[in-house]
N, CA, C, O and the ligand as a Tripos MOL2 file, in Angstrom:
@<TRIPOS>MOLECULE
protein
  273   271    69     0     0
PROTEIN
NO_CHARGES

@<TRIPOS>ATOM
      1 N          84.7020  112.7470   90.1040 N.3       1 MET1
      2 CA         85.8850  111.8950   90.2510 C.3       1 MET1
      3 C          85.7020  110.5650   89.5110 C.2       1 MET1
      4 O          84.6460  109.9340   89.5660 O.2       1 MET1
      5 N          86.7490  110.1770   88.8330 N.am      2 GLU2
      6 CA         86.7570  108.8840   88.1500 C.3       2 GLU2
      7 C          87.6310  107.9170   88.9260 C.2       2 GLU2
      8 O          88.6090  108.3110   89.5620 O.2       2 GLU2
      9 N          87.2660  106.6560   88.8650 N.am      3 ASN3
     10 CA         88.0630  105.6040   89.4660 C.3       3 ASN3
     11 C          88.4400  104.6080   88.3990 C.2       3 ASN3
     12 O          87.5840  104.1250   87.6560 O.2       3 ASN3
     13 N          89.7410  104.2940   88.3180 N.am      4 VAL4
     14 CA         90.1440  103.3220   87.3140 C.3       4 VAL4
     15 C          91.1540  102.3570   87.9300 C.2       4 VAL4
     16 O          91.9680  102.7390   88.7710 O.2       4 VAL4
     17 N          91.0850  101.1050   87.4960 N.am      5 THR5
     18 CA         92.0830  100.1190   87.8980 C.3       5 THR5
     19 C          92.8200   99.6680   86.6500 C.2       5 THR5
     20 O          92.2290   99.0860   85.7390 O.2       5 THR5
     21 N          94.1190   99.9440   86.6190 N.am      6 LEU6
     22 CA         94.9440   99.6000   85.4650 C.3       6 LEU6
     23 C          95.7760   98.3590   85.7480 C.2       6 LEU6
     24 O          96.2950   98.1850   86.8510 O.2       6 LEU6
     25 N          95.8980   97.4980   84.7400 N.am      7 ASN7
     26 CA         96.8030   96.3610   84.8550 C.3       7 ASN7
     27 C          98.1810   96.8200   84.3990 C.2       7 ASN7
     28 O          98.3590   97.2910   83.2760 O.2       7 ASN7
     29 N          99.1570   96.6710   85.3010 N.am      8 VAL8
     30 CA        100.5060   97.1490   85.0100 C.3       8 VAL8
     31 C         101.5070   96.0240   85.2310 C.2       8 VAL8
     32 O         101.5420   95.3960   86.2890 O.2       8 VAL8
     33 N         102.3170   95.7870   84.2110 N.am      9 LYS9
     34 CA        103.3230   94.7230   84.2900 C.3       9 LYS9
     35 C         104.6850   95.2860   84.6870 C.2       9 LYS9
     36 O         105.0500   96.3950   84.3000 O.2       9 LYS9
     37 N         105.4230   94.5070   85.4620 N.am     10 GLY10
     38 CA        106.8030   94.8610   85.7640 C.3      10 GLY10
     39 C         107.0400   95.4030   87.1550 C.2      10 GLY10
     40 O         108.1850   95.6430   87.5400 O.2      10 GLY10
     41 N         105.9700   95.6010   87.9210 N.am     11 MET11
     42 CA        106.1410   96.1160   89.2800 C.3      11 MET11
     43 C         106.4320   94.9310   90.2070 C.2      11 MET11
     44 O         105.6690   93.9670   90.2570 O.2      11 MET11
     45 N         107.5460   95.0200   90.9350 N.am     12 SER12
     46 CA        107.9310   93.8530   91.7300 C.3      12 SER12
     47 C         108.3480   94.1350   93.1680 C.2      12 SER12
     48 O         108.4640   93.2060   93.9680 O.2      12 SER12
     49 N         108.5720   95.3880   93.5040 N.am     13 CYS13
     50 CA        109.0430   95.6620   94.8580 C.3      13 CYS13
     51 C         108.6200   97.0520   95.3240 C.2      13 CYS13
     52 O         107.9180   97.7760   94.6180 O.2      13 CYS13
     53 N         109.0600   97.4030   96.5180 N.am     14 ALA14
     54 CA        108.6750   98.6870   97.1080 C.3      14 ALA14
     55 C         109.1480   99.8630   96.2620 C.2      14 ALA14
     56 O         108.4960  100.9060   96.2130 O.2      14 ALA14
     57 N         110.2910   99.6860   95.5930 N.am     15 HIS15
     58 CA        110.7850  100.7600   94.7250 C.3      15 HIS15
     59 C         109.7910  101.0390   93.5990 C.2      15 HIS15
     60 O         109.5240  102.1920   93.2610 O.2      15 HIS15
     61 N         109.2570   99.9780   93.0310 N.am     16 CYS16
     62 CA        108.2790  100.1250   91.9450 C.3      16 CYS16
     63 C         107.0320  100.8310   92.4590 C.2      16 CYS16
     64 O         106.4790  101.7050   91.7910 O.2      16 CYS16
     65 N         106.6000  100.4440   93.6440 N.am     17 VAL17
     66 CA        105.4220  101.0680   94.2490 C.3      17 VAL17
     67 C         105.6610  102.5690   94.4040 C.2      17 VAL17
     68 O         104.8060  103.3820   94.0540 O.2      17 VAL17
     69 N         106.8310  102.9260   94.9310 N.am     18 ASN18
     70 CA        107.1610  104.3360   95.1270 C.3      18 ASN18
     71 C         107.2650  105.0870   93.8090 C.2      18 ASN18
     72 O         106.8180  106.2290   93.7000 O.2      18 ASN18
     73 N         107.8500  104.4490   92.8170 N.am     19 ALA19
     74 CA        108.0200  105.1000   91.5160 C.3      19 ALA19
     75 C         106.6610  105.4060   90.8940 C.2      19 ALA19
     76 O         106.4370  106.5020   90.3820 O.2      19 ALA19
     77 N         105.7670  104.4410   90.9420 N.am     20 VAL20
     78 CA        104.4490  104.6280   90.3210 C.3      20 VAL20
     79 C         103.5840  105.5700   91.1540 C.2      20 VAL20
     80 O         103.0020  106.5220   90.6330 O.2      20 VAL20
     81 N         103.5090  105.2950   92.4410 N.am     21 GLU21
     82 CA        102.6540  106.1380   93.2930 C.3      21 GLU21
     83 C         103.1860  107.5700   93.3440 C.2      21 GLU21
     84 O         102.4100  108.5260   93.3460 O.2      21 GLU21
     85 N         104.5170  107.7150   93.3850 N.am     22 GLY22
     86 CA        105.1130  109.0430   93.4480 C.3      22 GLY22
     87 C         104.8560  109.8500   92.1910 C.2      22 GLY22
     88 O         104.4470  111.0090   92.2630 O.2      22 GLY22
     89 N         105.0970  109.2360   91.0280 N.am     23 SER23
     90 CA        104.9750  109.9870   89.7700 C.3      23 SER23
     91 C         103.5180  110.2720   89.4250 C.2      23 SER23
     92 O         103.1810  111.3880   89.0290 O.2      23 SER23
     93 N         102.6590  109.2810   89.5700 N.am     24 VAL24
     94 CA        101.2410  109.4890   89.2490 C.3      24 VAL24
     95 C         100.6040  110.4370   90.2690 C.2      24 VAL24
     96 O          99.7720  111.2770   89.9250 O.2      24 VAL24
     97 N         101.0100  110.2830   91.5150 N.am     25 GLY25
     98 CA        100.4560  111.1190   92.5790 C.3      25 GLY25
     99 C         100.7550  112.6000   92.4120 C.2      25 GLY25
    100 O         100.0410  113.4560   92.9340 O.2      25 GLY25
    101 N         101.8410  112.8920   91.6630 N.am     26 LYS26
    102 CA        102.2260  114.2930   91.4500 C.3      26 LYS26
    103 C         101.4220  114.9720   90.3470 C.2      26 LYS26
    104 O         101.4390  116.1970   90.2330 O.2      26 LYS26
    105 N         100.7240  114.1900   89.5380 N.am     27 LEU27
    106 CA         99.9600  114.7760   88.4330 C.3      27 LEU27
    107 C          98.8020  115.6130   88.9800 C.2      27 LEU27
    108 O          98.0630  115.1690   89.8590 O.2      27 LEU27
    109 N          98.6560  116.8310   88.4470 N.am     28 PRO28
    110 CA         97.5210  117.6550   88.8860 C.3      28 PRO28
    111 C          96.2150  116.9470   88.5090 C.2      28 PRO28
    112 O          96.0370  116.5160   87.3700 O.2      28 PRO28
    113 N          95.3240  116.8380   89.4650 N.am     29 GLY29
    114 CA         94.0430  116.1920   89.1950 C.3      29 GLY29
    115 C          93.9520  114.7840   89.7450 C.2      29 GLY29
    116 O          92.8620  114.2230   89.8610 O.2      29 GLY29
    117 N          95.1030  114.2120   90.0850 N.am     30 VAL30
    118 CA         95.0870  112.8730   90.6800 C.3      30 VAL30
    119 C          94.8700  113.0020   92.1860 C.2      30 VAL30
    120 O          95.6610  113.6130   92.9050 O.2      30 VAL30
    121 N          93.7830  112.4100   92.6280 N.am     31 GLU31
    122 CA         93.3860  112.5050   94.0230 C.3      31 GLU31
    123 C          94.0650  111.4230   94.8650 C.2      31 GLU31
    124 O          94.4980  111.6610   95.9930 O.2      31 GLU31
    125 N          94.1410  110.2370   94.2830 N.am     32 GLN32
    126 CA         94.6350  109.0900   95.0420 C.3      32 GLN32
    127 C          95.2180  108.0660   94.0780 C.2      32 GLN32
    128 O          94.6800  107.8450   92.9930 O.2      32 GLN32
    129 N          96.3140  107.4460   94.4750 N.am     33 VAL33
    130 CA         96.8780  106.3680   93.6560 C.3      33 VAL33
    131 C          97.3770  105.2740   94.5760 C.2      33 VAL33
    132 O          98.0640  105.5340   95.5630 O.2      33 VAL33
    133 N          97.0170  104.0350   94.2360 N.am     34 HIS34
    134 CA         97.4130  102.9200   95.0850 C.3      34 HIS34
    135 C          97.8310  101.7310   94.2330 C.2      34 HIS34
    136 O          97.0900  101.2710   93.3650 O.2      34 HIS34
    137 N          99.0400  101.2440   94.5040 N.am     35 VAL35
    138 CA         99.5590  100.0870   93.7780 C.3      35 VAL35
    139 C          99.2530   98.8120   94.5680 C.2      35 VAL35
    140 O          99.5220   98.7260   95.7660 O.2      35 VAL35
    141 N          98.6870   97.8310   93.8730 N.am     36 HIS36
    142 CA         98.5020   96.5040   94.4550 C.3      36 HIS36
    143 C          99.5430   95.5950   93.8050 C.2      36 HIS36
    144 O          99.3720   95.1270   92.6800 O.2      36 HIS36
    145 N         100.6060   95.3650   94.5330 N.am     37 LEU37
    146 CA        101.7640   94.6490   93.9830 C.3      37 LEU37
    147 C         101.4300   93.2220   93.5650 C.2      37 LEU37
    148 O         101.7840   92.8020   92.4630 O.2      37 LEU37
    149 N         100.7500   92.4710   94.4360 N.am     38 GLU38
    150 CA        100.4420   91.0600   94.1260 C.3      38 GLU38
    151 C          99.5390   90.9260   92.8990 C.2      38 GLU38
    152 O          99.7160   90.0320   92.0720 O.2      38 GLU38
    153 N          98.5720   91.8320   92.8040 N.am     39 GLU39
    154 CA         97.6350   91.7730   91.6830 C.3      39 GLU39
    155 C          98.2190   92.3780   90.4110 C.2      39 GLU39
    156 O          97.7360   92.1060   89.3120 O.2      39 GLU39
    157 N          99.2590   93.1980   90.5590 N.am     40 GLY40
    158 CA         99.8140   93.8940   89.4070 C.3      40 GLY40
    159 C          98.8640   94.9540   88.8790 C.2      40 GLY40
    160 O          98.7340   95.1510   87.6710 O.2      40 GLY40
    161 N          98.2020   95.6330   89.8070 N.am     41 THR41
    162 CA         97.2610   96.6650   89.3930 C.3      41 THR41
    163 C          97.5680   98.0010   90.0750 C.2      41 THR41
    164 O          98.1910   98.0610   91.1350 O.2      41 THR41
    165 N          97.1100   99.0550   89.4280 N.am     42 VAL42
    166 CA         97.2310  100.4000   89.9900 C.3      42 VAL42
    167 C          95.8360  101.0220   89.9710 C.2      42 VAL42
    168 O          95.1920  101.1370   88.9290 O.2      42 VAL42
    169 N          95.4030  101.4140   91.1540 N.am     43 GLU43
    170 CA         94.1020  102.0550   91.2880 C.3      43 GLU43
    171 C          94.3130  103.5630   91.3340 C.2      43 GLU43
    172 O          95.1130  104.0640   92.1250 O.2      43 GLU43
    173 N          93.5940  104.2730   90.4870 N.am     44 VAL44
    174 CA         93.7520  105.7210   90.4620 C.3      44 VAL44
    175 C          92.3860  106.3990   90.5580 C.2      44 VAL44
    176 O          91.4450  106.0560   89.8420 O.2      44 VAL44
    177 N          92.3130  107.3590   91.4530 N.am     45 LYS45
    178 CA         91.1260  108.2060   91.5690 C.3      45 LYS45
    179 C          91.5410  109.5770   91.0690 C.2      45 LYS45
    180 O          92.4830  110.1720   91.5900 O.2      45 LYS45
    181 N          90.8400  110.0820   90.0560 N.am     46 TYR46
    182 CA         91.2860  111.3290   89.4460 C.3      46 TYR46
    183 C          90.1140  112.1670   88.9400 C.2      46 TYR46
    184 O          89.0020  111.6760   88.7470 O.2      46 TYR46
    185 N          90.4080  113.4400   88.7370 N.am     47 ASP47
    186 CA         89.4360  114.3750   88.1860 C.3      47 ASP47
    187 C          89.6460  114.4290   86.6760 C.2      47 ASP47
    188 O          90.6500  114.9620   86.2040 O.2      47 ASP47
    189 N          88.7080  113.8830   85.9280 N.am     48 ALA48
    190 CA         88.8460  113.7850   84.4720 C.3      48 ALA48
    191 C          88.8710  115.1610   83.7980 C.2      48 ALA48
    192 O          89.2720  115.2670   82.6390 O.2      48 ALA48
    193 N          88.4560  116.1980   84.4950 N.am     49 ASN49
    194 CA         88.5250  117.5460   83.9290 C.3      49 ASN49
    195 C          89.9310  118.1270   84.0000 C.2      49 ASN49
    196 O          90.2560  119.0930   83.3100 O.2      49 ASN49
    197 N          90.7600  117.5190   84.8500 N.am     50 LYS50
    198 CA         92.1110  118.0530   85.0530 C.3      50 LYS50
    199 C          93.2050  117.1760   84.4640 C.2      50 LYS50
    200 O          94.2680  117.6660   84.0820 O.2      50 LYS50
    201 N          92.9410  115.8840   84.3920 N.am     51 VAL51
    202 CA         93.9700  114.9770   83.8760 C.3      51 VAL51
    203 C          93.3000  113.8370   83.1110 C.2      51 VAL51
    204 O          92.2840  113.2920   83.5430 O.2      51 VAL51
    205 N          93.8890  113.4890   81.9680 N.am     52 GLY52
    206 CA         93.3280  112.4210   81.1460 C.3      52 GLY52
    207 C          93.9290  111.0800   81.5080 C.2      52 GLY52
    208 O          95.0280  110.9970   82.0570 O.2      52 GLY52
    209 N          93.1870  110.0310   81.1890 N.am     53 LEU53
    210 CA         93.6640  108.6780   81.4510 C.3      53 LEU53
    211 C          94.9530  108.3910   80.6770 C.2      53 LEU53
    212 O          95.8360  107.6860   81.1650 O.2      53 LEU53
    213 N          95.0470  108.9480   79.4620 N.am     54 ASP54
    214 CA         96.2520  108.7560   78.6530 C.3      54 ASP54
    215 C          97.4880  109.3080   79.3540 C.2      54 ASP54
    216 O          98.5640  108.7110   79.3120 O.2      54 ASP54
    217 N          97.3130  110.4560   79.9950 N.am     55 LYS55
    218 CA         98.4260  111.0810   80.7100 C.3      55 LYS55
    219 C          98.8710  110.1840   81.8760 C.2      55 LYS55
    220 O         100.0660  110.0290   82.1270 O.2      55 LYS55
    221 N          97.9190  109.6110   82.5660 N.am     56 ILE56
    222 CA         98.2220  108.7170   83.6880 C.3      56 ILE56
    223 C          98.9710  107.4760   83.1860 C.2      56 ILE56
    224 O          99.9640  107.0490   83.7760 O.2      56 ILE56
    225 N          98.4740  106.9180   82.0930 N.am     57 LYS57
    226 CA         99.1240  105.7320   81.5070 C.3      57 LYS57
    227 C         100.5440  106.0650   81.0400 C.2      57 LYS57
    228 O         101.4790  105.2990   81.2750 O.2      57 LYS57
    229 N         100.6940  107.2190   80.3720 N.am     58 ASP58
    230 CA        102.0100  107.6460   79.8910 C.3      58 ASP58
    231 C         102.9960  107.7990   81.0460 C.2      58 ASP58
    232 O         104.1680  107.4400   80.9320 O.2      58 ASP58
    233 N         102.5030  108.3350   82.1540 N.am     59 THR59
    234 CA        103.3590  108.5720   83.3090 C.3      59 THR59
    235 C         103.8680  107.2510   83.8830 C.2      59 THR59
    236 O         105.0350  107.1440   84.2600 O.2      59 THR59
    237 N         103.0040  106.2600   83.9470 N.am     60 ILE60
    238 CA        103.4080  104.9280   84.4330 C.3      60 ILE60
    239 C         104.4050  104.3160   83.4600 C.2      60 ILE60
    240 O         105.4110  103.7310   83.8610 O.2      60 ILE60
    241 N         104.1040  104.4620   82.1690 N.am     61 ASP61
    242 CA        104.9730  103.9600   81.1150 C.3      61 ASP61
    243 C         106.3640  104.5880   81.1990 C.2      61 ASP61
    244 O         107.3720  103.9020   81.0300 O.2      61 ASP61
    245 N         106.4130  105.8950   81.4610 N.am     62 ASP62
    246 CA        107.6820  106.6240   81.5670 C.3      62 ASP62
    247 C         108.5490  106.1080   82.7090 C.2      62 ASP62
    248 O         109.7720  106.2420   82.6740 O.2      62 ASP62
    249 N         107.9180  105.5210   83.7170 N.am     63 GLN63
    250 CA        108.6730  104.9600   84.8350 C.3      63 GLN63
    251 C         109.2590  103.5930   84.4900 C.2      63 GLN63
    252 O         110.0260  103.0230   85.2650 O.2      63 GLN63
    253 N         108.8890  103.0770   83.3240 N.am     64 GLY64
    254 CA        109.4510  101.8230   82.8490 C.3      64 GLY64
    255 C         108.5600  100.6090   83.0230 C.2      64 GLY64
    256 O         109.0250   99.4690   82.9790 O.2      64 GLY64
    257 N         107.2650  100.8660   83.2240 N.am     65 TYR65
    258 CA        106.3320   99.7460   83.4070 C.3      65 TYR65
    259 C         105.3450   99.6970   82.2530 C.2      65 TYR65
    260 O         105.0830  100.6900   81.5760 O.2      65 TYR65
    261 N         104.8090   98.4990   82.0600 N.am     66 ASP66
    262 CA        103.9270   98.2380   80.9340 C.3      66 ASP66
    263 C         102.4690   98.3270   81.3590 C.2      66 ASP66
    264 O         102.0000   97.5200   82.1620 O.2      66 ASP66
    265 N         101.7540   99.3060   80.8200 N.am     67 VAL67
    266 CA        100.3330   99.4320   81.1280 C.3      67 VAL67
    267 C          99.5270   98.6750   80.0830 C.2      67 VAL67
    268 O          99.6660   98.9150   78.8830 O.2      67 VAL67
    269 N          98.6810   97.7580   80.5500 N.am     68 ALA68
    270 CA         97.8670   96.9700   79.6150 C.3      68 ALA68
    271 C          96.7850   97.8440   78.9880 C.2      68 ALA68
    272 O          95.9970   97.3630   78.1740 O.2      68 ALA68
    273 CU        110.8290   97.3250   92.0990 Cu       69 CU69
@<TRIPOS>BOND
     1     1     2 1
     2     2     3 1
     3     3     4 2
     4     3     5 am
     5     5     6 1
     6     6     7 1
     7     7     8 2
     8     7     9 am
     9     9    10 1
    10    10    11 1
    11    11    12 2
    12    11    13 am
    13    13    14 1
    14    14    15 1
    15    15    16 2
    16    15    17 am
    17    17    18 1
    18    18    19 1
    19    19    20 2
    20    19    21 am
    21    21    22 1
    22    22    23 1
    23    23    24 2
    24    23    25 am
    25    25    26 1
    26    26    27 1
    27    27    28 2
    28    27    29 am
    29    29    30 1
    30    30    31 1
    31    31    32 2
    32    31    33 am
    33    33    34 1
    34    34    35 1
    35    35    36 2
    36    35    37 am
    37    37    38 1
    38    38    39 1
    39    39    40 2
    40    39    41 am
    41    41    42 1
    42    42    43 1
    43    43    44 2
    44    43    45 am
    45    45    46 1
    46    46    47 1
    47    47    48 2
    48    47    49 am
    49    49    50 1
    50    50    51 1
    51    51    52 2
    52    51    53 am
    53    53    54 1
    54    54    55 1
    55    55    56 2
    56    55    57 am
    57    57    58 1
    58    58    59 1
    59    59    60 2
    60    59    61 am
    61    61    62 1
    62    62    63 1
    63    63    64 2
    64    63    65 am
    65    65    66 1
    66    66    67 1
    67    67    68 2
    68    67    69 am
    69    69    70 1
    70    70    71 1
    71    71    72 2
    72    71    73 am
    73    73    74 1
    74    74    75 1
    75    75    76 2
    76    75    77 am
    77    77    78 1
    78    78    79 1
    79    79    80 2
    80    79    81 am
    81    81    82 1
    82    82    83 1
    83    83    84 2
    84    83    85 am
    85    85    86 1
    86    86    87 1
    87    87    88 2
    88    87    89 am
    89    89    90 1
    90    90    91 1
    91    91    92 2
    92    91    93 am
    93    93    94 1
    94    94    95 1
    95    95    96 2
    96    95    97 am
    97    97    98 1
    98    98    99 1
    99    99   100 2
   100    99   101 am
   101   101   102 1
   102   102   103 1
   103   103   104 2
   104   103   105 am
   105   105   106 1
   106   106   107 1
   107   107   108 2
   108   107   109 am
   109   109   110 1
   110   110   111 1
   111   111   112 2
   112   111   113 am
   113   113   114 1
   114   114   115 1
   115   115   116 2
   116   115   117 am
   117   117   118 1
   118   118   119 1
   119   119   120 2
   120   119   121 am
   121   121   122 1
   122   122   123 1
   123   123   124 2
   124   123   125 am
   125   125   126 1
   126   126   127 1
   127   127   128 2
   128   127   129 am
   129   129   130 1
   130   130   131 1
   131   131   132 2
   132   131   133 am
   133   133   134 1
   134   134   135 1
   135   135   136 2
   136   135   137 am
   137   137   138 1
   138   138   139 1
   139   139   140 2
   140   139   141 am
   141   141   142 1
   142   142   143 1
   143   143   144 2
   144   143   145 am
   145   145   146 1
   146   146   147 1
   147   147   148 2
   148   147   149 am
   149   149   150 1
   150   150   151 1
   151   151   152 2
   152   151   153 am
   153   153   154 1
   154   154   155 1
   155   155   156 2
   156   155   157 am
   157   157   158 1
   158   158   159 1
   159   159   160 2
   160   159   161 am
   161   161   162 1
   162   162   163 1
   163   163   164 2
   164   163   165 am
   165   165   166 1
   166   166   167 1
   167   167   168 2
   168   167   169 am
   169   169   170 1
   170   170   171 1
   171   171   172 2
   172   171   173 am
   173   173   174 1
   174   174   175 1
   175   175   176 2
   176   175   177 am
   177   177   178 1
   178   178   179 1
   179   179   180 2
   180   179   181 am
   181   181   182 1
   182   182   183 1
   183   183   184 2
   184   183   185 am
   185   185   186 1
   186   186   187 1
   187   187   188 2
   188   187   189 am
   189   189   190 1
   190   190   191 1
   191   191   192 2
   192   191   193 am
   193   193   194 1
   194   194   195 1
   195   195   196 2
   196   195   197 am
   197   197   198 1
   198   198   199 1
   199   199   200 2
   200   199   201 am
   201   201   202 1
   202   202   203 1
   203   203   204 2
   204   203   205 am
   205   205   206 1
   206   206   207 1
   207   207   208 2
   208   207   209 am
   209   209   210 1
   210   210   211 1
   211   211   212 2
   212   211   213 am
   213   213   214 1
   214   214   215 1
   215   215   216 2
   216   215   217 am
   217   217   218 1
   218   218   219 1
   219   219   220 2
   220   219   221 am
   221   221   222 1
   222   222   223 1
   223   223   224 2
   224   223   225 am
   225   225   226 1
   226   226   227 1
   227   227   228 2
   228   227   229 am
   229   229   230 1
   230   230   231 1
   231   231   232 2
   232   231   233 am
   233   233   234 1
   234   234   235 1
   235   235   236 2
   236   235   237 am
   237   237   238 1
   238   238   239 1
   239   239   240 2
   240   239   241 am
   241   241   242 1
   242   242   243 1
   243   243   244 2
   244   243   245 am
   245   245   246 1
   246   246   247 1
   247   247   248 2
   248   247   249 am
   249   249   250 1
   250   250   251 1
   251   251   252 2
   252   251   253 am
   253   253   254 1
   254   254   255 1
   255   255   256 2
   256   255   257 am
   257   257   258 1
   258   258   259 1
   259   259   260 2
   260   259   261 am
   261   261   262 1
   262   262   263 1
   263   263   264 2
   264   263   265 am
   265   265   266 1
   266   266   267 1
   267   267   268 2
   268   267   269 am
   269   269   270 1
   270   270   271 1
   271   271   272 2
@<TRIPOS>SUBSTRUCTURE
     1 MET1         2 RESIDUE 1 A MET
     2 GLU2         6 RESIDUE 1 A GLU
     3 ASN3        10 RESIDUE 1 A ASN
     4 VAL4        14 RESIDUE 1 A VAL
     5 THR5        18 RESIDUE 1 A THR
     6 LEU6        22 RESIDUE 1 A LEU
     7 ASN7        26 RESIDUE 1 A ASN
     8 VAL8        30 RESIDUE 1 A VAL
     9 LYS9        34 RESIDUE 1 A LYS
    10 GLY10       38 RESIDUE 1 A GLY
    11 MET11       42 RESIDUE 1 A MET
    12 SER12       46 RESIDUE 1 A SER
    13 CYS13       50 RESIDUE 1 A CYS
    14 ALA14       54 RESIDUE 1 A ALA
    15 HIS15       58 RESIDUE 1 A HIS
    16 CYS16       62 RESIDUE 1 A CYS
    17 VAL17       66 RESIDUE 1 A VAL
    18 ASN18       70 RESIDUE 1 A ASN
    19 ALA19       74 RESIDUE 1 A ALA
    20 VAL20       78 RESIDUE 1 A VAL
    21 GLU21       82 RESIDUE 1 A GLU
    22 GLY22       86 RESIDUE 1 A GLY
    23 SER23       90 RESIDUE 1 A SER
    24 VAL24       94 RESIDUE 1 A VAL
    25 GLY25       98 RESIDUE 1 A GLY
    26 LYS26      102 RESIDUE 1 A LYS
    27 LEU27      106 RESIDUE 1 A LEU
    28 PRO28      110 RESIDUE 1 A PRO
    29 GLY29      114 RESIDUE 1 A GLY
    30 VAL30      118 RESIDUE 1 A VAL
    31 GLU31      122 RESIDUE 1 A GLU
    32 GLN32      126 RESIDUE 1 A GLN
    33 VAL33      130 RESIDUE 1 A VAL
    34 HIS34      134 RESIDUE 1 A HIS
    35 VAL35      138 RESIDUE 1 A VAL
    36 HIS36      142 RESIDUE 1 A HIS
    37 LEU37      146 RESIDUE 1 A LEU
    38 GLU38      150 RESIDUE 1 A GLU
    39 GLU39      154 RESIDUE 1 A GLU
    40 GLY40      158 RESIDUE 1 A GLY
    41 THR41      162 RESIDUE 1 A THR
    42 VAL42      166 RESIDUE 1 A VAL
    43 GLU43      170 RESIDUE 1 A GLU
    44 VAL44      174 RESIDUE 1 A VAL
    45 LYS45      178 RESIDUE 1 A LYS
    46 TYR46      182 RESIDUE 1 A TYR
    47 ASP47      186 RESIDUE 1 A ASP
    48 ALA48      190 RESIDUE 1 A ALA
    49 ASN49      194 RESIDUE 1 A ASN
    50 LYS50      198 RESIDUE 1 A LYS
    51 VAL51      202 RESIDUE 1 A VAL
    52 GLY52      206 RESIDUE 1 A GLY
    53 LEU53      210 RESIDUE 1 A LEU
    54 ASP54      214 RESIDUE 1 A ASP
    55 LYS55      218 RESIDUE 1 A LYS
    56 ILE56      222 RESIDUE 1 A ILE
    57 LYS57      226 RESIDUE 1 A LYS
    58 ASP58      230 RESIDUE 1 A ASP
    59 THR59      234 RESIDUE 1 A THR
    60 ILE60      238 RESIDUE 1 A ILE
    61 ASP61      242 RESIDUE 1 A ASP
    62 ASP62      246 RESIDUE 1 A ASP
    63 GLN63      250 RESIDUE 1 A GLN
    64 GLY64      254 RESIDUE 1 A GLY
    65 TYR65      258 RESIDUE 1 A TYR
    66 ASP66      262 RESIDUE 1 A ASP
    67 VAL67      266 RESIDUE 1 A VAL
    68 ALA68      270 RESIDUE 1 A ALA
    69 CU69       273 GROUP 0 **** ****
């Protein structure tokens, strides 16, 4: 399992939390996803054999947020 903390811009409310956690959480291989709203970060625990970091970043991006 890999653990990564991504800096994500544009998340401001519970809807954003749900959008990011919901979409990333659905990816096969993602074990856990947690948005820290105040910090503007997303913590993801994932199986690197099943899902790539690029895919996770793309998924957040597709929801309309900026991944640093
Ligand atoms: Cu929001």
